[in-house]
ZAVEX-665479 format. One record per residue (C-alpha): x, y, z; chain. Coordinates in steps of 0.05 Angstrom, whole numbers, plus 5000, padded with zeros to 4 digits. Example, Ala and Ser with C-alpha at 12.3 -4.5 7.8 and 13.67 -1.06 7.14 Angstrom:
5246;4910;5156;A
5273;4979;5143;A
! end
This chain:
7261;6110;4402;A
7256;6034;4392;A
7311;5985;4410;A
7326;5912;4390;A
7384;5866;4387;A
7398;5883;4315;A
7397;5959;4320;A
7360;6021;4342;A
7318;6072;4306;A
7293;6142;4319;A
7244;6187;4284;A
7287;6240;4250;A
7229;6282;4222;A
7158;6273;4243;A
7097;6275;4198;A
7089;6350;4210;A
7160;6364;4186;A
7190;6377;4256;A
7263;6358;4260;A
7281;6316;4322;A
7350;6345;4338;A
7352;6314;4407;A
7336;6245;4381;A
7389;6246;4326;A
7442;6272;4374;A
7426;6216;4422;A
7429;6165;4366;A
7495;6191;4340;A
7524;6190;4410;A
7500;6118;4421;A
7528;6092;4355;A
7591;6136;4364;A
7584;6166;4295;A
7625;6227;4313;A
7688;6184;4316;A
7680;6159;4245;A
7704;6220;4208;A
7687;6208;4135;A
7682;6133;4144;A
7607;6127;4144;A
7551;6122;4094;A
7479;6144;4091;A
7427;6101;4056;A
7354;6122;4045;A
7295;6088;4014;A
7237;6116;3974;A
7176;6083;3946;A
7102;6080;3944;A
7064;6071;4008;A
7056;5998;4031;A
7109;5975;3981;A
7149;5938;4035;A
7204;5990;4046;A
7210;5979;4121;A
7209;5903;4112;A
7265;5908;4061;A
7307;5952;4107;A
7296;5907;4167;A
7318;5846;4129;A
7374;5881;4092;A
7405;5920;4149;A
7379;5885;4212;A
7340;5946;4234;A
7275;5948;4271;A
7232;5996;4231;A
7158;5987;4241;A
7127;5943;4188;A
7055;5942;4161;A
7008;5890;4190;A
6976;5857;4129;A
6919;5830;4170;A
6897;5901;4188;A
6895;5925;4117;A
6941;5967;4074;A
6951;6035;4107;A
7007;6085;4123;A
7058;6054;4170;A
7118;6100;4167;A
7104;6173;4181;A
7157;6224;4168;A
7230;6200;4164;A
7261;6149;4211;A
7335;6137;4221;A
7372;6075;4246;A
7441;6045;4246;A
7454;5985;4202;A
7478;5928;4246;A
7542;5891;4228;A
7562;5932;4167;A
7628;5967;4160;A
7637;6025;4154;A
7584;6053;4199;A
7521;6059;4157;A
7458;6097;4175;A
7393;6083;4138;A
7333;6129;4131;A
7263;6102;4120;A
7221;6155;4084;A
7146;6160;4087;A
7114;6127;4026;A
7091;6167;3967;A
7022;6168;3937;A
6989;6154;4004;A
6915;6164;4012;A
6925;6194;4081;A
6957;6257;4052;A
6912;6261;3991;A
6923;6273;3919;A
6944;6345;3923;A
6988;6343;3986;A
7054;6326;3954;A
7096;6380;3989;A
7123;6333;4042;A
7140;6281;3989;A
7182;6331;3951;A
7215;6357;4014;A
7233;6288;4040;A
7258;6268;3971;A
7303;6329;3967;A
7327;6316;4039;A
7344;6244;4021;A
7382;6264;3958;A
7421;6318;3996;A
7444;6275;4054;A
7447;6204;4025;A
7502;6168;3989;A
7455;6113;3965;A
7381;6121;3951;A
7340;6057;3945;A
7278;6065;3902;A
7229;6011;3919;A
7182;5993;3861;A
7136;5937;3840;A
7158;5894;3782;A
7090;5898;3748;A
7096;5975;3744;A
7154;5972;3697;A
7133;5992;3627;A
7069;6025;3649;A
7057;6097;3632;A
7017;6112;3693;A
7054;6066;3742;A
7069;6089;3813;A
7143;6096;3799;A
7133;6151;3747;A
7110;6206;3796;A
7164;6186;3845;A
7219;6191;3793;A
7192;6257;3769;A
7194;6283;3840;A
7266;6258;3849;A
7290;6290;3785;A
7253;6355;3796;A
7279;6367;3866;A
7348;6349;3842;A
7347;6413;3803;A
7342;6452;3869;A
7411;6427;3889;A
7468;6472;3866;A
7528;6430;3846;A
7497;6365;3872;A
7542;6307;3886;A
7535;6243;3846;A
7486;6197;3882;A
7475;6123;3871;A
7402;6107;3853;A
7389;6034;3866;A
7323;6011;3837;A
7298;5952;3877;A
7247;5913;3836;A
7201;5877;3885;A
7161;5814;3872;A
7201;5796;3810;A
7162;5754;3760;A
7190;5703;3713;A
7214;5757;3666;A
7290;5757;3670;A
7324;5818;3699;A
7363;5826;3635;A
7297;5841;3601;A
7269;5885;3655;A
7330;5929;3664;A
7332;5960;3594;A
7258;5977;3598;A
7269;6009;3666;A
7329;6049;3643;A
7290;6071;3582;A
7233;6095;3627;A
7282;6131;3672;A
7315;6166;3613;A
7247;6189;3586;A
7229;6217;3654;A
7297;6253;3658;A
7288;6282;3589;A
7218;6307;3605;A
7236;6341;3670;A
7247;6417;3663;A
7319;6434;3675;A
7356;6500;3684;A
7397;6528;3626;A
7462;6504;3657;A
7438;6432;3656;A
7397;6430;3592;A
7446;6382;3559;A
7472;6348;3622;A
7462;6273;3618;A
7432;6232;3675;A
7498;6198;3688;A
7528;6264;3712;A
7479;6265;3770;A
7466;6191;3785;A
7497;6123;3785;A
7438;6078;3767;A
7437;6007;3795;A
7381;5957;3785;A
7368;5895;3829;A
7308;5848;3833;A
7280;5812;3893;A
7229;5756;3897;A
7164;5762;3934;A
7174;5765;4009;A
7107;5733;4022;A
7108;5678;3970;A
7182;5663;3966;A
7209;5684;4034;A
7270;5638;4034;A
7290;5660;3964;A
7277;5733;3984;A
7323;5727;4044;A
7378;5695;4003;A
7374;5751;3952;A
7373;5803;4008;A
7434;5771;4041;A
7470;5774;3974;A
7451;5848;3966;A
7474;5863;4037;A
7545;5843;4018;A
7547;5901;3969;A
7539;5951;4026;A
7603;5928;4060;A
7659;5978;4046;A
7611;6018;4005;A
7653;6081;4010;A
7716;6049;3983;A
7738;6070;3912;A
7691;6035;3863;A
7643;6020;3920;A
7568;6027;3919;A
7569;6096;3952;A
7600;6127;3891;A
7620;6201;3894;A
7644;6225;3963;A
7661;6296;3945;A
7605;6329;3983;A
7606;6285;4044;A
7599;6319;4111;A
7644;6294;4168;A
7608;6249;4216;A
7613;6298;4274;A
7575;6349;4233;A
7522;6304;4205;A
7469;6322;4257;A
7478;6397;4247;A
7483;6389;4172;A
7419;6349;4167;A
7382;6398;4211;A
7404;6458;4170;A
7387;6422;4104;A
7317;6407;4129;A
7310;6479;4152;A
7328;6506;4083;A
7282;6456;4049;A
7225;6473;4096;A
7234;6546;4078;A
7225;6525;4005;A
7294;6552;3985;A
7342;6524;3936;A
7395;6483;3971;A
7467;6502;3954;A
7506;6441;3977;A
7575;6472;3970;A
7554;6533;4010;A
7519;6487;4059;A
7582;6447;4066;A
7621;6510;4081;A
7569;6532;4131;A
7570;6464;4166;A
7645;6466;4167;A
7644;6536;4196;A
7597;6519;4252;A
7629;6452;4269;A
7700;6478;4265;A
7682;6536;4309;A
7650;6489;4359;A
7712;6445;4358;A
7757;6506;4366;A
7717;6531;4425;A
7720;6462;4457;A
7795;6459;4448;A
7803;6530;4474;A
7763;6512;4536;A
7804;6448;4545;A
7868;6488;4540;A
7844;6541;4589;A
7829;6486;4639;A
7893;6448;4626;A
7928;6436;4692;A
7998;6439;4663;A
7984;6506;4631;A
7954;6532;4696;A
8018;6512;4733;A
8061;6547;4681;A
8018;6610;4683;A
8021;6612;4759;A
8096;6597;4763;A
8115;6650;4711;A
8086;6705;4754;A
8140;6695;4807;A
8201;6686;4763;A
8232;6656;4700;A
8219;6583;4683;A
8269;6539;4648;A
8241;6507;4585;A
8179;6550;4586;A
8175;6555;4510;A
8185;6481;4499;A
8132;6462;4551;A
8080;6512;4527;A
8093;6495;4454;A
8080;6422;4470;A
8014;6439;4504;A
7993;6483;4446;A
8014;6432;4395;A
7972;6379;4430;A
7912;6425;4431;A
7919;6443;4357;A
7932;6371;4338;A
7867;6350;4372;A
7831;6404;4333;A
7863;6380;4268;A
7842;6309;4284;A
7769;6328;4295;A
7764;6379;4240;A
7806;6344;4188;A
7747;6323;4144;A
7714;6391;4140;A
7725;6442;4085;A
7798;6457;4082;A
7790;6532;4076;A
7743;6536;4135;A
7784;6486;4175;A
7847;6526;4164;A
7814;6592;4179;A
7784;6567;4244;A
7849;6535;4263;A
7884;6600;4253;A
7832;6635;4296;A
7840;6583;4350;A
7915;6590;4347;A
7909;6666;4352;A
7862;6660;4412;A
7908;6611;4446;A
7969;6654;4433;A
7930;6715;4458;A
7915;6675;4521;A
7987;6656;4534;A
8019;6721;4511;A
8014;6755;4580;A
8052;6697;4611;A
8103;6702;4555;A
8111;6777;4565;A
8117;6767;4641;A
8172;6715;4628;A
8208;6764;4582;A
8203;6816;4637;A
8234;6769;4687;A
8289;6750;4638;A
8302;6824;4624;A
8303;6846;4697;A
8345;6785;4716;A
8395;6799;4661;A
8399;6872;4681;A
8410;6856;4755;A
8464;6805;4738;A
8496;6855;4690;A
8499;6908;4744;A
8529;6859;4794;A
8581;6833;4745;A
8598;6903;4721;A
8610;6929;4792;A
8651;6867;4808;A
8694;6877;4746;A
8706;6950;4763;A
8723;6934;4835;A
8771;6881;4810;A
8811;6935;4774;A
8787;6921;4704;A
8787;6980;4656;A
8719;7013;4651;A
8710;7008;4576;A
8733;6935;4574;A
8688;6916;4633;A
8629;6952;4602;A
8638;6920;4534;A
8649;6850;4561;A
8591;6852;4610;A
8545;6883;4559;A
8559;6831;4506;A
8557;6774;4556;A
8490;6791;4586;A
8458;6810;4521;A
8477;6740;4498;A
8448;6713;4563;A
8383;6750;4549;A
8381;6722;4478;A
8390;6652;4506;A
8333;6664;4554;A
8289;6689;4498;A
8306;6629;4455;A
8286;6584;4513;A
8221;6622;4521;A
8202;6625;4447;A
8137;6590;4431;A
8140;6550;4366;A
8070;6569;4344;A
8082;6643;4354;A
8125;6691;4316;A
8128;6744;4370;A
8180;6798;4365;A
8225;6804;4426;A
8264;6862;4398;A
8226;6915;4439;A
8243;6880;4504;A
8314;6870;4480;A
8320;6943;4461;A
8293;6963;4529;A
8346;6919;4563;A
8398;6949;4518;A
8376;7020;4536;A
8375;7002;4610;A
8445;6973;4606;A
8471;7033;4568;A
8438;7080;4618;A
8470;7042;4676;A
8538;7045;4641;A
8529;7119;4629;A
8509;7129;4702;A
8568;7090;4728;A
8614;7126;4679;A
8589;7193;4703;A
8597;7171;4775;A
8667;7145;4764;A
8688;7206;4726;A
8658;7250;4780;A
8698;7210;4832;A
8762;7217;4792;A
8750;7291;4781;A
8734;7301;4855;A
8797;7262;4875;A
8843;7304;4832;A
8807;7368;4851;A
8818;7351;4924;A
8891;7337;4910;A
8897;7403;4874;A
8863;7441;4930;A
8908;7409;4982;A
8970;7422;4939;A
8952;7494;4923;A
8913;7525;4981;A
8965;7521;5036;A
9026;7539;4993;A
8990;7597;4959;A
8969;7624;5026;A
9040;7618;5052;A
9068;7652;4990;A
9018;7708;4995;A
9034;7716;5069;A
9107;7727;5053;A
9090;7772;4994;A
9149;7799;4955;A
9170;7810;4883;A
9177;7735;4872;A
9110;7716;4901;A
9070;7712;4836;A
9125;7678;4796;A
9129;7627;4852;A
9053;7619;4851;A
9053;7611;4776;A
9107;7558;4780;A
9070;7522;4835;A
9005;7527;4796;A
9035;7501;4731;A
9071;7443;4766;A
9012;7419;4806;A
8963;7428;4748;A
9008;7389;4700;A
9016;7334;4752;A
8940;7329;4763;A
8925;7332;4689;A
8976;7278;4675;A
8946;7234;4730;A
8875;7245;4706;A
8895;7231;4634;A
8925;7165;4655;A
8862;7148;4695;A
8817;7166;4636;A
8854;7119;4589;A
8810;7061;4613;A
8745;7098;4596;A
8754;7097;4520;A
8732;7170;4515;A
8735;7212;4453;A
8785;7268;4452;A
8733;7322;4457;A
8702;7295;4521;A
8771;7281;4550;A
8793;7351;4533;A
8732;7380;4569;A
8748;7342;4633;A
8821;7363;4631;A
8802;7435;4616;A
8753;7433;4674;A
8808;7408;4720;A
8855;7464;4698;A
8799;7514;4709;A
8788;7486;4778;A
8861;7493;4796;A
8859;7565;4772;A
8796;7575;4812;A
8830;7549;4875;A
8887;7598;4868;A
8841;7656;4852;A
8794;7639;4909;A
8851;7635;4958;A
8879;7701;4932;A
8811;7734;4939;A
8805;7706;5009;A
8873;7733;5028;A
8858;7800;4994;A
8797;7806;5040;A
8845;7803;5099;A
8898;7847;5069;A
8893;7901;5123;A
8904;7850;5178;A
8962;7821;5140;A
8993;7889;5130;A
8988;7906;5204;A
9016;7839;5223;A
9075;7848;5176;A
9087;7919;5200;A
9085;7897;5273;A
9132;7839;5259;A
9184;7881;5223;A
9177;7941;5268;A
9180;7904;5335;A
9233;7853;5317;A
9304;7860;5293;A
9337;7822;5236;A
9348;7762;5282;A
9273;7761;5299;A
9288;7783;5370;A
9243;7835;5403;A
9270;7904;5396;A
9292;7943;5459;A
9287;8016;5446;A
9353;8038;5477;A
9357;8103;5439;A
9406;8079;5386;A
9353;8054;5337;A
9331;8095;5277;A
9256;8092;5286;A
9243;8131;5223;A
9282;8083;5180;A
9252;8023;5214;A
9182;8051;5204;A
9195;8065;5131;A
9222;7995;5119;A
9162;7963;5154;A
9113;8006;5116;A
9147;7992;5050;A
9142;7917;5063;A
9068;7925;5080;A
9059;7965;5017;A
9093;7908;4979;A
9041;7861;5009;A
8985;7908;4987;A
9013;7911;4916;A
9017;7835;4912;A
8945;7827;4936;A
8917;7881;4890;A
8912;7837;4828;A
8917;7765;4804;A
8979;7752;4762;A
8972;7678;4746;A
8990;7681;4673;A
9060;7687;4647;A
9044;7749;4607;A
9015;7787;4667;A
9056;7849;4682;A
9038;7913;4718;A
9065;7974;4754;A
9020;7969;4814;A
9078;7969;4864;A
9111;8029;4832;A
9044;8065;4828;A
9029;8052;4901;A
9099;8071;4922;A
9097;8136;4885;A
9027;8152;4907;A
9031;8132;4980;A
9104;8136;5002;A
9145;8179;4955;A
9089;8229;4944;A
9092;8247;5018;A
9166;8262;5015;A
9158;8301;4951;A
9101;8341;4979;A
9141;8354;5041;A
9198;8382;5000;A
9156;8423;4953;A
9085;8435;4974;A
9074;8482;4915;A
9075;8425;4864;A
9007;8396;4850;A
9003;8328;4814;A
8945;8284;4793;A
8929;8228;4842;A
8945;8161;4806;A
8900;8124;4855;A
8838;8164;4837;A
8814;8107;4793;A
8774;8043;4798;A
8820;8003;4751;A
8894;7989;4743;A
8929;8001;4679;A
8945;7937;4640;A
8903;7896;4689;A
8834;7871;4670;A
8776;7881;4718;A
8767;7806;4724;A
8837;7800;4754;A
8831;7861;4799;A
8822;7845;4872;A
8834;7914;4904;A
8822;7976;4863;A
8867;8037;4868;A
8815;8075;4907;A
8809;8017;4956;A
8885;8014;4962;A
8887;8087;4981;A
8832;8078;5033;A
8866;8016;5061;A
8933;8052;5066;A
8902;8110;5102;A
8870;8062;5152;A
8935;8023;5158;A
8975;8085;5175;A
8924;8108;5226;A
8925;8040;5261;A
9001;8035;5262;A
9016;8106;5286;A
9005;8085;5357;A
9060;8032;5354;A
9109;8084;5326;A
9091;8136;5379;A
9099;8084;5433;A
9167;8065;5407;A
9189;8138;5406;A
9164;8148;5477;A
9200;8086;5501;A
9264;8109;5468;A
9261;8178;5499;A
9247;8149;5568;A
9306;8102;5561;A
9349;8160;5541;A
9328;8198;5603;A
9341;8139;5648;A
9411;8126;5621;A
9433;8200;5619;A
9453;8207;5695;A
9518;8244;5685;A
9518;8321;5688;A
9535;8361;5626;A
9609;8368;5609;A
9612;8441;5628;A
9586;8422;5696;A
9639;8369;5703;A
9693;8420;5685;A
9663;8470;5734;A
9663;8417;5789;A
9736;8401;5776;A
9757;8474;5777;A
9716;8495;5836;A
9726;8432;5877;A
9801;8428;5869;A
9813;8451;5940;A
9765;8400;5968;A
9797;8346;5927;A
9865;8363;5953;A
9837;8362;6024;A
9812;8291;6013;A
9880;8271;5987;A
9914;8298;6049;A
9864;8262;6096;A
9846;8192;6069;A
9797;8181;6126;A
9748;8226;6090;A
9752;8180;6030;A
9729;8121;6072;A
9671;8160;6101;A
9651;8183;6032;A
9658;8113;6005;A
9614;8085;6061;A
9563;8140;6048;A
9565;8124;5974;A
9551;8052;5989;A
9493;8069;6034;A
9463;8117;5983;A
9472;8065;5928;A
9437;8012;5969;A
9379;8059;5983;A
9376;8075;5908;A
9371;8003;5890;A
9322;7985;5946;A
9277;8044;5931;A
9282;8034;5854;A
9286;8108;5843;A
9290;8103;5768;A
9228;8059;5765;A
9188;8105;5809;A
9204;8167;5768;A
9184;8130;5704;A
9112;8146;5718;A
9126;8220;5730;A
9163;8265;5779;A
9107;8279;5828;A
9083;8207;5834;A
9155;8186;5842;A
9169;8235;5899;A
9106;8215;5936;A
9123;8142;5929;A
9196;8152;5951;A
9176;8193;6012;A
9129;8139;6035;A
9182;8084;6027;A
9245;8121;6051;A
9239;8112;6126;A
9216;8039;6124;A
9273;8023;6077;A
9325;8056;6123;A
9297;8019;6183;A
9298;7954;6146;A
9371;7964;6128;A
9391;7980;6199;A
9353;7919;6224;A
9388;7874;6175;A
9457;7902;6196;A
9440;7889;6269;A
9417;7819;6255;A
9480;7802;6217;A
9524;7829;6274;A
9487;7787;6326;A
9493;7725;6283;A
9569;7736;6277;A
9578;7743;6353;A
9537;7681;6366;A
9578;7640;6318;A
9646;7659;6353;A
9634;7671;6429;A
9706;7657;6452;A
9736;7708;6408;A
9732;7779;6435;A
9765;7824;6385;A
9779;7897;6399;A
9719;7942;6392;A
9751;7981;6338;A
9767;7919;6299;A
9697;7892;6310;A
9665;7956;6288;A
9709;7957;6227;A
9689;7886;6210;A
9615;7902;6217;A
9623;7963;6175;A
9660;7923;6123;A
9605;7870;6120;A
9552;7922;6116;A
9589;7958;6062;A
9599;7893;6025;A
9525;7876;6031;A
9504;7944;6009;A
9551;7940;5950;A
9524;7873;5930;A
9452;7897;5936;A
9467;7958;5896;A
9500;7918;5841;A
9441;7870;5837;A
9392;7927;5836;A
9428;7960;5779;A
9429;7897;5739;A
9355;7886;5751;A
9340;7957;5731;A
9380;7950;5667;A
9339;7890;5644;A
9272;7906;5673;A
9267;7978;5652;A
9266;7964;5577;A
9213;7912;5585;A
9169;7959;5624;A
9180;8013;5573;A
9168;7964;5516;A
! end
């Protein structure tokens, strides 16, 4: 690379045909060509060797190409192709100095590089300067003829070439006016064009379709330097704004954007070196593809490293972000706008395709963050929905109203969140996430509905159980002919009440009639189940219930007082009544009669089979009848309602009778013992015999009243002994044990009585020492007290015996 104040140059292609990619990239970077877009021009120069091409360029564009030293002789100065920036010309203009043609260094036959460089210049240049000597014009074998043939021949290797400006620069102009030289030159050019072989598609194509031909003339640089420089300065002005409409650059249809010039030039030279035909439109597309892809990759990398995007991506992992869509859309828009700005001059189809790919890659990069945000919005909406729904229900709002309002409200909230998260560049469908939220909300509503319905059902079932269990048990305990009608009435009333309450509670659930009917039917079935379960439970204890009822009725009178078996009670009738009532209990427990149409003859069947059959058999043992209880089913009663089968009833009754016989026998024994205790008078015949045979003794007593007093005192003493010894109580356990017990207690009891009489007499004398009544009177008084005491003791003993004896017997 060479540098000067005017400009800088670099060898683009060396003499061996090697492309200097590093050098051109450095040059483009230094002159900032990449920022020019389409606002740049490429100028190249061709001509014979040592024709002053480099000198012309240096004077015309203020470059510093190496020039030939005339004092060293005429030899090859420029090798390969050199590239430099034209100083002070707008727009940015690059000029290429090509190796001269017809050089002796390469020889007569080595024209390959000449053709390759000419083709390269035509492919990349907007303006091609053809440097030629004035004295060669009009000559058949002049140096310009092979050069023009080369230019026109290689032009045929360009498919759809763009229209290039060919500026013929006539050097060392003679006195012949340019107006006379130009027609001759154009005529020579046309002849060369006509003589060049052309493909079929361009047989009749005129030269003007491929080239804009311009002709200028310059004086001799060596002889008329000042005039030469003036003419060059005038020519320089034509290169200002050369790309403008009507400018020197001409057709700009095939221009490559400045940022792709390096790559384009390198690929063109590669194709030319491989001796292939150069398809400029396809090459343009290829350059656009490569450069747009490079730009897209750069923008993708810039976006990936964008700090604002990194913060958004990190923040969205922990929760929803307000304005996410707007922020991310702005970052994406900036990235895509930068791509558009850099790729705007490339092929539209390629540019659009690569932009779409970049957009897809960017959206693919940000989609996980977007999906994470949608997940946060969905879960947040669901949590808020659950909280609001529970709060509404706890506040007493109807279930269906609360569910509808909360569902619509939080679906709208989710839609707002999605709208805030939507990325402008993307057309992502959020319906799947929305449908999932909808399903989750509906599942939660269904779950809460099921829970609430279960709570309501459990509440009314508990009420039914409480309302039915105790009363049914009490009704069954007092079983009678009205038991089952009372149970049915209770069942219907409580069931209707519970169904009515549940119906009212279900009005807020907006249920269809079928579902509501199922719940109500289930509640009715539960009520029936409670009654049946309680009945089955009680039926399992029927034997205990029967014995309890028998004991209650048998041992207590109509006033519920304990019976005292005095001998007046009809034990047979009482036993029959108690057993009949127990049989009634058994008949009630035998089957469930919860429906109005339930009717049966179980009680009559049991009565005939277990009670009346005994009496009938007792009266006429010769009659043999079929046993109605020899069956496992009741007539007119289904097996599902049967609790105790006939066979089981018979077995239970047999066991019941066996276990109650003892109570009856005890009652009979107690009654007989009571009769014996209360029957102390002799038989009537004995009384009559005593009166007849003891008449004389009776008359004797009447004649001597003193005997009556002695007898009376003796009676009192005997009565006192009777009471003190509890003779009746002792003989209750049997005669022999009673005699033994009395014999052991007789003497101590008599001694105790005498001692008490003596103690009372001593106490009376001590209380009145001054009084000394006659002995007879004193004795009489003592006897009277003793008699009174004995009488009182006897009376109290009798009373105690009257009340204690039944209890002991009982």
